[in-house]
SEVEX-734891 format. One record per residue: residue number from 1; residue in one letter; x, y, z of N, C-alpha, C in turn. Coordinates in Angstrom, 2 decimals, always signed. Layout:
BEGIN
<atom k="NUM" r="A" n_X="X" n_Y="Y" n_Z="Z" ca_X="X" ca_Y="Y" ca_Z="Z" c_X="X" c_Y="Y" c_Z="Z"/>
...
! end
This chain:
BEGIN
<atom k="1" r="M" n_X="-4.69" n_Y="-12.18" n_Z="-5.79" ca_X="-4.54" ca_Y="-11.29" ca_Z="-4.66" c_X="-4.07" c_Y="-12.09" c_Z="-3.45"/>
<atom k="2" r="V" n_X="-3.12" n_Y="-11.54" n_Z="-2.74" ca_X="-2.58" ca_Y="-12.19" ca_Z="-1.55" c_X="-3.34" c_Y="-11.70" c_Z="-0.32"/>
<atom k="3" r="E" n_X="-3.77" n_Y="-12.63" n_Z="+0.50" ca_X="-4.47" ca_Y="-12.32" ca_Z="+1.74" c_X="-3.55" c_Y="-12.67" c_Z="+2.90"/>
<atom k="4" r="I" n_X="-3.35" n_Y="-11.70" n_Z="+3.80" ca_X="-2.51" ca_Y="-11.91" ca_Z="+4.97" c_X="-3.39" c_Y="-11.78" c_Z="+6.20"/>
<atom k="5" r="K" n_X="-3.42" n_Y="-12.85" n_Z="+6.99" ca_X="-4.24" ca_Y="-12.77" ca_Z="+8.21" c_X="-3.78" c_Y="-13.81" c_Z="+9.22"/>
<atom k="6" r="R" n_X="-4.24" n_Y="-13.62" n_Z="+10.43" ca_X="-3.92" ca_Y="-14.55" ca_Z="+11.51" c_X="-4.75" c_Y="-15.82" c_Z="+11.35"/>
<atom k="7" r="N" n_X="-4.11" n_Y="-16.94" n_Z="+11.61" ca_X="-4.79" ca_Y="-18.23" ca_Z="+11.58" c_X="-5.31" c_Y="-18.49" c_Z="+12.99"/>
<atom k="8" r="H" n_X="-6.58" n_Y="-18.18" n_Z="+13.22" ca_X="-7.17" ca_Y="-18.34" ca_Z="+14.54" c_X="-7.49" c_Y="-19.80" c_Z="+14.85"/>
<atom k="9" r="D" n_X="-7.39" n_Y="-20.68" n_Z="+13.86" ca_X="-7.59" ca_Y="-22.10" ca_Z="+14.10" c_X="-6.37" c_Y="-22.74" c_Z="+14.76"/>
<atom k="10" r="S" n_X="-5.24" n_Y="-22.07" n_Z="+14.68" ca_X="-4.01" ca_Y="-22.56" ca_Z="+15.28" c_X="-3.96" c_Y="-22.15" c_Z="+16.75"/>
<atom k="11" r="E" n_X="-3.44" n_Y="-23.02" n_Z="+17.59" ca_X="-3.26" ca_Y="-22.69" ca_Z="+19.00" c_X="-2.13" c_Y="-21.68" c_Z="+19.18"/>
<atom k="12" r="D" n_X="-1.21" n_Y="-21.65" n_Z="+18.23" ca_X="-0.07" ca_Y="-20.73" ca_Z="+18.28" c_X="-0.44" c_Y="-19.40" c_Z="+17.62"/>
<atom k="13" r="F" n_X="+0.43" n_Y="-18.41" n_Z="+17.79" ca_X="+0.29" ca_Y="-17.11" ca_Z="+17.14" c_X="+0.90" c_Y="-17.26" c_Z="+15.74"/>
<atom k="14" r="V" n_X="+0.04" n_Y="-17.45" n_Z="+14.74" ca_X="+0.50" ca_Y="-17.71" ca_Z="+13.38" c_X="-0.17" c_Y="-16.75" c_Z="+12.41"/>
<atom k="15" r="F" n_X="+0.64" n_Y="-16.12" n_Z="+11.57" ca_X="+0.12" ca_Y="-15.30" ca_Z="+10.49" c_X="+0.48" c_Y="-15.96" c_Z="+9.17"/>
<atom k="16" r="E" n_X="-0.46" n_Y="-15.93" n_Z="+8.23" ca_X="-0.27" ca_Y="-16.60" ca_Z="+6.95" c_X="-0.57" c_Y="-15.65" c_Z="+5.80"/>
<atom k="17" r="A" n_X="+0.13" n_Y="-15.86" n_Z="+4.72" ca_X="-0.15" ca_Y="-15.20" ca_Z="+3.45" c_X="-0.60" c_Y="-16.28" c_Z="+2.49"/>
<atom k="18" r="K" n_X="-1.79" n_Y="-16.09" n_Z="+1.94" ca_X="-2.34" ca_Y="-17.09" ca_Z="+1.02" c_X="-2.91" c_Y="-16.41" c_Z="-0.21"/>
<atom k="19" r="T" n_X="-2.95" n_Y="-17.17" n_Z="-1.29" ca_X="-3.66" ca_Y="-16.75" ca_Z="-2.49" c_X="-4.39" c_Y="-17.98" c_Z="-3.02"/>
<atom k="20" r="N" n_X="-5.65" n_Y="-17.82" n_Z="-3.25" ca_X="-6.49" ca_Y="-18.93" ca_Z="-3.72" c_X="-6.30" c_Y="-20.20" c_Z="-2.88"/>
<atom k="21" r="G" n_X="-6.17" n_Y="-20.02" n_Z="-1.58" ca_X="-6.02" ca_Y="-21.15" ca_Z="-0.67" c_X="-4.62" c_Y="-21.72" c_Z="-0.58"/>
<atom k="22" r="E" n_X="-3.70" n_Y="-21.25" n_Z="-1.43" ca_X="-2.32" ca_Y="-21.74" ca_Z="-1.41" c_X="-1.50" c_Y="-20.93" c_Z="-0.41"/>
<atom k="23" r="L" n_X="-0.84" n_Y="-21.62" n_Z="+0.52" ca_X="-0.01" ca_Y="-20.98" ca_Z="+1.52" c_X="+1.29" c_Y="-20.50" c_Z="+0.88"/>
<atom k="24" r="L" n_X="+1.54" n_Y="-19.19" n_Z="+0.96" ca_X="+2.75" ca_Y="-18.61" ca_Z="+0.37" c_X="+3.81" c_Y="-18.27" c_Z="+1.42"/>
<atom k="25" r="A" n_X="+3.36" n_Y="-17.94" n_Z="+2.63" ca_X="+4.29" ca_Y="-17.56" ca_Z="+3.70" c_X="+3.61" c_Y="-17.75" c_Z="+5.04"/>
<atom k="26" r="E" n_X="+4.46" n_Y="-17.95" n_Z="+6.07" ca_X="+3.93" ca_Y="-18.20" ca_Z="+7.40" c_X="+4.90" c_Y="-17.65" c_Z="+8.44"/>
<atom k="27" r="L" n_X="+4.37" n_Y="-16.95" n_Z="+9.43" ca_X="+5.17" ca_Y="-16.39" ca_Z="+10.52" c_X="+4.61" c_Y="-16.93" c_Z="+11.84"/>
<atom k="28" r="H" n_X="+5.52" n_Y="-17.44" n_Z="+12.67" ca_X="+5.14" ca_Y="-17.95" ca_Z="+13.99" c_X="+5.74" c_Y="-17.03" c_Z="+15.05"/>
<atom k="29" r="G" n_X="+4.95" n_Y="-16.75" n_Z="+16.07" ca_X="+5.43" ca_Y="-15.91" ca_Z="+17.15" c_X="+4.72" c_Y="-16.22" c_Z="+18.45"/>
<atom k="30" r="E" n_X="+5.11" n_Y="-15.49" n_Z="+19.48" ca_X="+4.45" ca_Y="-15.60" ca_Z="+20.77" c_X="+4.68" c_Y="-14.30" c_Z="+21.53"/>
<atom k="31" r="I" n_X="+3.73" n_Y="-13.99" n_Z="+22.40" ca_X="+3.84" ca_Y="-12.81" ca_Z="+23.25" c_X="+4.17" c_Y="-13.29" c_Z="+24.65"/>
<atom k="32" r="V" n_X="+5.30" n_Y="-12.82" n_Z="+25.17" ca_X="+5.74" ca_Y="-13.19" ca_Z="+26.51" c_X="+6.03" c_Y="-11.91" c_Z="+27.28"/>
<atom k="33" r="E" n_X="+5.27" n_Y="-11.67" n_Z="+28.33" ca_X="+5.46" ca_Y="-10.51" ca_Z="+29.20" c_X="+5.55" c_Y="-9.21" c_Z="+28.41"/>
<atom k="34" r="G" n_X="+4.64" n_Y="-9.02" n_Z="+27.46" ca_X="+4.57" ca_Y="-7.77" ca_Z="+26.70" c_X="+5.53" c_Y="-7.66" c_Z="+25.53"/>
<atom k="35" r="V" n_X="+6.30" n_Y="-8.72" n_Z="+25.28" ca_X="+7.25" ca_Y="-8.72" ca_Z="+24.17" c_X="+6.79" c_Y="-9.75" c_Z="+23.14"/>
<atom k="36" r="F" n_X="+6.65" n_Y="-9.30" n_Z="+21.90" ca_X="+6.28" ca_Y="-10.20" ca_Z="+20.81" c_X="+7.56" c_Y="-10.80" c_Z="+20.24"/>
<atom k="37" r="H" n_X="+7.69" n_Y="-12.11" n_Z="+20.33" ca_X="+8.84" ca_Y="-12.83" ca_Z="+19.80" c_X="+8.46" c_Y="-13.44" c_Z="+18.46"/>
<atom k="38" r="I" n_X="+9.12" n_Y="-13.00" n_Z="+17.41" ca_X="+8.93" ca_Y="-13.62" ca_Z="+16.10" c_X="+9.89" c_Y="-14.80" c_Z="+16.06"/>
<atom k="39" r="L" n_X="+9.31" n_Y="-16.00" n_Z="+16.11" ca_X="+10.10" ca_Y="-17.22" ca_Z="+16.27" c_X="+10.64" c_Y="-17.76" c_Z="+14.96"/>
<atom k="40" r="K" n_X="+9.80" n_Y="-17.71" n_Z="+13.92" ca_X="+10.28" ca_Y="-18.19" ca_Z="+12.62" c_X="+9.40" c_Y="-17.66" c_Z="+11.50"/>
<atom k="41" r="Y" n_X="+9.99" n_Y="-17.64" n_Z="+10.32" ca_X="+9.30" ca_Y="-17.21" ca_Z="+9.11" c_X="+9.69" c_Y="-18.18" c_Z="+8.01"/>
<atom k="42" r="S" n_X="+8.71" n_Y="-18.57" n_Z="+7.23" ca_X="+9.00" ca_Y="-19.39" ca_Z="+6.06" c_X="+8.13" c_Y="-18.93" c_Z="+4.91"/>
<atom k="43" r="G" n_X="+8.66" n_Y="-19.07" n_Z="+3.72" ca_X="+7.88" ca_Y="-18.71" ca_Z="+2.54" c_X="+8.55" c_Y="-17.65" c_Z="+1.70"/>
<atom k="44" r="D" n_X="+7.77" n_Y="-17.04" n_Z="+0.83" ca_X="+8.24" ca_Y="-16.04" ca_Z="-0.13" c_X="+8.92" c_Y="-14.88" c_Z="+0.59"/>
<atom k="45" r="K" n_X="+10.15" n_Y="-14.60" n_Z="+0.20" ca_X="+10.91" ca_Y="-13.53" ca_Z="+0.87" c_X="+10.28" c_Y="-12.16" c_Z="+0.68"/>
<atom k="46" r="Y" n_X="+9.61" n_Y="-11.95" n_Z="-0.43" ca_X="+9.02" ca_Y="-10.64" ca_Z="-0.69" c_X="+7.75" c_Y="-10.39" c_Z="+0.11"/>
<atom k="47" r="L" n_X="+7.20" n_Y="-11.42" n_Z="+0.72" ca_X="+6.02" ca_Y="-11.27" ca_Z="+1.56" c_X="+6.37" c_Y="-11.03" c_Z="+3.03"/>
<atom k="48" r="F" n_X="+7.65" n_Y="-11.14" n_Z="+3.37" ca_X="+8.07" ca_Y="-10.99" ca_Z="+4.76" c_X="+7.60" c_Y="-9.66" c_Z="+5.35"/>
<atom k="49" r="D" n_X="+7.81" n_Y="-8.58" n_Z="+4.66" ca_X="+7.46" ca_Y="-7.27" ca_Z="+5.19" c_X="+5.96" c_Y="-7.19" c_Z="+5.51"/>
<atom k="50" r="G" n_X="+5.11" n_Y="-7.58" n_Z="+4.60" ca_X="+3.67" ca_Y="-7.51" ca_Z="+4.83" c_X="+3.20" c_Y="-8.43" c_Z="+5.93"/>
<atom k="51" r="V" n_X="+3.72" n_Y="-9.64" n_Z="+5.96" ca_X="+3.32" ca_Y="-10.60" ca_Z="+6.99" c_X="+3.83" c_Y="-10.14" c_Z="+8.35"/>
<atom k="52" r="C" n_X="+5.05" n_Y="-9.64" n_Z="+8.40" ca_X="+5.62" ca_Y="-9.16" ca_Z="+9.65" c_X="+4.85" c_Y="-7.95" c_Z="+10.18"/>
<atom k="53" r="R" n_X="+4.51" n_Y="-7.02" n_Z="+9.32" ca_X="+3.73" ca_Y="-5.84" ca_Z="+9.74" c_X="+2.36" c_Y="-6.24" c_Z="+10.27"/>
<atom k="54" r="A" n_X="+1.71" n_Y="-7.17" n_Z="+9.59" ca_X="+0.39" ca_Y="-7.63" ca_Z="+10.05" c_X="+0.51" c_Y="-8.28" c_Z="+11.43"/>
<atom k="55" r="A" n_X="+1.53" n_Y="-9.10" n_Z="+11.61" ca_X="+1.74" ca_Y="-9.77" ca_Z="+12.90" c_X="+2.08" c_Y="-8.77" c_Z="+13.99"/>
<atom k="56" r="L" n_X="+2.96" n_Y="-7.81" n_Z="+13.69" ca_X="+3.31" ca_Y="-6.78" ca_Z="+14.67" c_X="+2.09" c_Y="-5.95" c_Z="+15.07"/>
<atom k="57" r="N" n_X="+1.28" n_Y="-5.59" n_Z="+14.10" ca_X="+0.08" ca_Y="-4.81" ca_Z="+14.38" c_X="-0.86" c_Y="-5.60" c_Z="+15.30"/>
<atom k="58" r="N" n_X="-1.06" n_Y="-6.88" n_Z="+14.98" ca_X="-1.94" ca_Y="-7.71" ca_Z="+15.80" c_X="-1.35" c_Y="-7.90" c_Z="+17.20"/>
<atom k="59" r="A" n_X="-0.06" n_Y="-8.12" n_Z="+17.29" ca_X="+0.59" ca_Y="-8.29" ca_Z="+18.59" c_X="+0.42" c_Y="-7.03" c_Z="+19.44"/>
<atom k="60" r="D" n_X="+0.51" n_Y="-5.87" n_Z="+18.80" ca_X="+0.30" ca_Y="-4.60" ca_Z="+19.49" c_X="-1.12" c_Y="-4.57" c_Z="+20.08"/>
<atom k="61" r="H" n_X="-2.09" n_Y="-4.96" n_Z="+19.31" ca_X="-3.48" ca_Y="-5.00" ca_Z="+19.77" c_X="-3.70" c_Y="-6.05" c_Z="+20.85"/>
<atom k="62" r="E" n_X="-2.83" n_Y="-7.05" n_Z="+20.90" ca_X="-2.94" ca_Y="-8.12" ca_Z="+21.90" c_X="-2.15" c_Y="-7.79" c_Z="+23.17"/>
<atom k="63" r="G" n_X="-1.54" n_Y="-6.60" n_Z="+23.21" ca_X="-0.86" ca_Y="-6.16" ca_Z="+24.42" c_X="+0.65" c_Y="-6.12" c_Z="+24.38"/>
<atom k="64" r="A" n_X="+1.26" n_Y="-6.50" n_Z="+23.28" ca_X="+2.73" ca_Y="-6.42" ca_Z="+23.17" c_X="+3.13" c_Y="-4.97" c_Z="+22.92"/>
<atom k="65" r="S" n_X="+4.19" n_Y="-4.54" n_Z="+23.57" ca_X="+4.65" ca_Y="-3.17" ca_Z="+23.35" c_X="+5.98" c_Y="-3.13" c_Z="+22.59"/>
<atom k="66" r="S" n_X="+6.70" n_Y="-4.25" n_Z="+22.59" ca_X="+7.97" ca_Y="-4.33" ca_Z="+21.87" c_X="+8.05" c_Y="-5.69" c_Z="+21.19"/>
<atom k="67" r="A" n_X="+9.11" n_Y="-5.87" n_Z="+20.39" ca_X="+9.25" ca_Y="-7.13" ca_Z="+19.66" c_X="+10.71" c_Y="-7.50" c_Z="+19.50"/>
<atom k="68" r="V" n_X="+10.93" n_Y="-8.79" n_Z="+19.35" ca_X="+12.26" ca_Y="-9.34" ca_Z="+19.08" c_X="+12.11" c_Y="-10.34" c_Z="+17.94"/>
<atom k="69" r="I" n_X="+12.96" n_Y="-10.20" n_Z="+16.94" ca_X="+12.99" ca_Y="-11.16" ca_Z="+15.84" c_X="+14.13" c_Y="-12.12" c_Z="+16.13"/>
<atom k="70" r="E" n_X="+13.78" n_Y="-13.36" n_Z="+16.37" ca_X="+14.76" ca_Y="-14.37" ca_Z="+16.79" c_X="+15.76" c_Y="-14.69" c_Z="+15.68"/>
<atom k="71" r="D" n_X="+16.87" n_Y="-15.30" n_Z="+16.07" ca_X="+17.96" ca_Y="-15.62" ca_Z="+15.14" c_X="+17.56" c_Y="-16.63" c_Z="+14.07"/>
<atom k="72" r="S" n_X="+16.45" n_Y="-17.35" n_Z="+14.27" ca_X="+16.00" ca_Y="-18.31" ca_Z="+13.26" c_X="+15.56" c_Y="-17.61" c_Z="+11.97"/>
<atom k="73" r="V" n_X="+15.23" n_Y="-16.31" n_Z="+12.06" ca_X="+14.91" ca_Y="-15.52" ca_Z="+10.87" c_X="+16.24" c_Y="-15.00" c_Z="+10.33"/>
<atom k="74" r="P" n_X="+16.58" n_Y="-15.32" n_Z="+9.08" ca_X="+17.90" ca_Y="-14.95" ca_Z="+8.54" c_X="+18.14" c_Y="-13.43" c_Z="+8.51"/>
<atom k="75" r="E" n_X="+19.36" n_Y="-13.07" n_Z="+8.81" ca_X="+19.76" ca_Y="-11.66" ca_Z="+8.81" c_X="+19.54" c_Y="-11.01" c_Z="+7.44"/>
<atom k="76" r="W" n_X="+19.81" n_Y="-11.73" n_Z="+6.36" ca_X="+19.63" ca_Y="-11.16" ca_Z="+5.01" c_X="+18.17" c_Y="-10.79" c_Z="+4.76"/>
<atom k="77" r="L" n_X="+17.25" n_Y="-11.52" n_Z="+5.36" ca_X="+15.83" ca_Y="-11.21" ca_Z="+5.18" c_X="+15.47" c_Y="-9.92" c_Z="+5.91"/>
<atom k="78" r="L" n_X="+16.05" n_Y="-9.72" n_Z="+7.08" ca_X="+15.83" ca_Y="-8.47" ca_Z="+7.81" c_X="+16.41" c_Y="-7.29" c_Z="+7.03"/>
<atom k="79" r="M" n_X="+17.60" n_Y="-7.48" n_Z="+6.50" ca_X="+18.28" ca_Y="-6.42" ca_Z="+5.76" c_X="+17.52" c_Y="-6.05" c_Z="+4.49"/>
<atom k="80" r="L" n_X="+16.86" n_Y="-7.01" n_Z="+3.89" ca_X="+16.11" ca_Y="-6.76" ca_Z="+2.67" c_X="+15.06" c_Y="-5.66" c_Z="+2.86"/>
<atom k="81" r="F" n_X="+14.48" n_Y="-5.60" n_Z="+4.06" ca_X="+13.43" ca_Y="-4.62" ca_Z="+4.34" c_X="+13.82" c_Y="-3.61" c_Z="+5.42"/>
<atom k="82" r="G" n_X="+15.06" n_Y="-3.64" n_Z="+5.89" ca_X="+15.52" ca_Y="-2.66" ca_Z="+6.87" c_X="+15.06" c_Y="-2.93" c_Z="+8.29"/>
<atom k="83" r="Y" n_X="+14.77" n_Y="-4.17" n_Z="+8.62" ca_X="+14.35" ca_Y="-4.51" ca_Z="+9.98" c_X="+15.56" c_Y="-4.69" c_Z="+10.89"/>
<atom k="84" r="K" n_X="+15.35" n_Y="-4.43" n_Z="+12.17" ca_X="+16.34" ca_Y="-4.71" ca_Z="+13.20" c_X="+15.80" c_Y="-5.85" c_Z="+14.06"/>
<atom k="85" r="R" n_X="+16.66" n_Y="-6.59" n_Z="+14.68" ca_X="+16.23" ca_Y="-7.72" ca_Z="+15.51" c_X="+15.40" c_Y="-7.26" c_Z="+16.71"/>
<atom k="86" r="N" n_X="+15.77" n_Y="-6.15" n_Z="+17.29" ca_X="+15.05" ca_Y="-5.63" ca_Z="+18.45" c_X="+14.22" c_Y="-4.42" c_Z="+18.04"/>
<atom k="87" r="I" n_X="+12.95" n_Y="-4.49" n_Z="+18.33" ca_X="+12.03" ca_Y="-3.38" ca_Z="+18.06" c_X="+11.55" c_Y="-2.90" c_Z="+19.43"/>
<atom k="88" r="P" n_X="+12.18" n_Y="-1.85" n_Z="+19.98" ca_X="+11.87" ca_Y="-1.41" ca_Z="+21.34" c_X="+10.41" c_Y="-0.95" c_Z="+21.53"/>
<atom k="89" r="S" n_X="+9.82" n_Y="-0.41" n_Z="+20.49" ca_X="+8.44" ca_Y="+0.06" ca_Z="+20.57" c_X="+7.73" c_Y="-0.24" c_Z="+19.25"/>
<atom k="90" r="I" n_X="+6.70" n_Y="-1.07" n_Z="+19.32" ca_X="+5.95" ca_Y="-1.38" ca_Z="+18.11" c_X="+5.26" c_Y="-0.13" c_Z="+17.58"/>
<atom k="91" r="G" n_X="+4.73" n_Y="+0.69" n_Z="+18.49" ca_X="+4.08" ca_Y="+1.94" ca_Z="+18.08" c_X="+5.02" c_Y="+2.86" c_Z="+17.32"/>
<atom k="92" r="E" n_X="+6.23" n_Y="+3.02" n_Z="+17.83" ca_X="+7.22" ca_Y="+3.86" ca_Z="+17.15" c_X="+7.68" c_Y="+3.24" c_Z="+15.84"/>
<atom k="93" r="F" n_X="+7.72" n_Y="+1.92" n_Z="+15.77" ca_X="+8.07" ca_Y="+1.25" ca_Z="+14.52" c_X="+7.14" c_Y="+1.71" c_Z="+13.40"/>
<atom k="94" r="F" n_X="+5.84" n_Y="+1.75" n_Z="+13.69" ca_X="+4.88" ca_Y="+2.14" ca_Z="+12.67" c_X="+4.88" c_Y="+3.64" c_Z="+12.41"/>
<atom k="95" r="E" n_X="+5.34" n_Y="+4.42" n_Z="+13.38" ca_X="+5.40" ca_Y="+5.87" ca_Z="+13.19" c_X="+6.64" c_Y="+6.31" c_Z="+12.41"/>
<atom k="96" r="S" n_X="+7.74" n_Y="+5.57" n_Z="+12.55" ca_X="+8.97" ca_Y="+6.04" ca_Z="+11.91" c_X="+9.72" c_Y="+4.95" c_Z="+11.15"/>
<atom k="97" r="E" n_X="+10.36" n_Y="+4.03" n_Z="+11.87" ca_X="+11.21" ca_Y="+3.03" ca_Z="+11.23" c_X="+10.47" c_Y="+2.18" c_Z="+10.20"/>
<atom k="98" r="G" n_X="+9.25" n_Y="+1.83" n_Z="+10.50" ca_X="+8.51" ca_Y="+0.91" ca_Z="+9.65" c_X="+8.25" c_Y="+1.41" c_Z="+8.26"/>
<atom k="99" r="C" n_X="+8.32" n_Y="+2.72" n_Z="+8.05" ca_X="+8.03" ca_Y="+3.27" ca_Z="+6.73" c_X="+9.20" c_Y="+4.06" c_Z="+6.20"/>
<atom k="100" r="N" n_X="+10.38" n_Y="+3.58" n_Z="+6.47" ca_X="+11.60" ca_Y="+4.22" ca_Z="+5.97" c_X="+11.68" c_Y="+5.70" c_Z="+6.35"/>
<atom k="101" r="G" n_X="+11.24" n_Y="+6.01" n_Z="+7.57" ca_X="+11.43" ca_Y="+7.36" ca_Z="+8.08" c_X="+10.24" c_Y="+8.29" c_Z="+7.96"/>
<atom k="102" r="C" n_X="+9.17" n_Y="+7.89" n_Z="+7.29" ca_X="+8.03" ca_Y="+8.81" ca_Z="+7.21" c_X="+7.33" c_Y="+8.88" c_Z="+8.56"/>
<atom k="103" r="K" n_X="+6.60" n_Y="+9.94" n_Z="+8.83" ca_X="+5.94" ca_Y="+10.14" ca_Z="+10.11" c_X="+4.43" c_Y="+10.04" c_Z="+9.94"/>
<atom k="104" r="G" n_X="+3.82" n_Y="+9.43" n_Z="+10.93" ca_X="+2.36" ca_Y="+9.49" ca_Z="+11.03" c_X="+1.57" c_Y="+8.53" c_Z="+10.17"/>
<atom k="105" r="C" n_X="+2.19" n_Y="+7.62" n_Z="+9.46" ca_X="+1.40" ca_Y="+6.69" ca_Z="+8.66" c_X="+1.00" c_Y="+5.50" c_Z="+9.50"/>
<atom k="106" r="N" n_X="+0.14" n_Y="+4.67" n_Z="+8.97" ca_X="-0.32" ca_Y="+3.50" ca_Z="+9.71" c_X="+0.43" c_Y="+2.23" c_Z="+9.33"/>
<atom k="107" r="G" n_X="+1.58" n_Y="+2.35" n_Z="+8.78" ca_X="+2.36" ca_Y="+1.16" ca_Z="+8.45" c_X="+2.27" c_Y="+0.84" c_Z="+7.03"/>
! end
């Protein structure tokens, strides 16, 4: 089973996906003036969606209202899951775009 959670031991905003203690994926970001910047992602490409959603959800709870996925994250990875570089509203992302157009789900 894969566990996705924030690494609170890190000084940075880091989300990790692990199984049995093995690091499978890692997302680094920061919140600047209400905007969550996803700075980099490394690891299993198929875990990107889950790790990104977990990080976006946490950033929303930490006060971010929008997000930007920086150019260091490859365009093909965004296209794999239908992400756009600019997410004007994290709340709306989870209401519509985040679930391929469905309404009212929690992501």
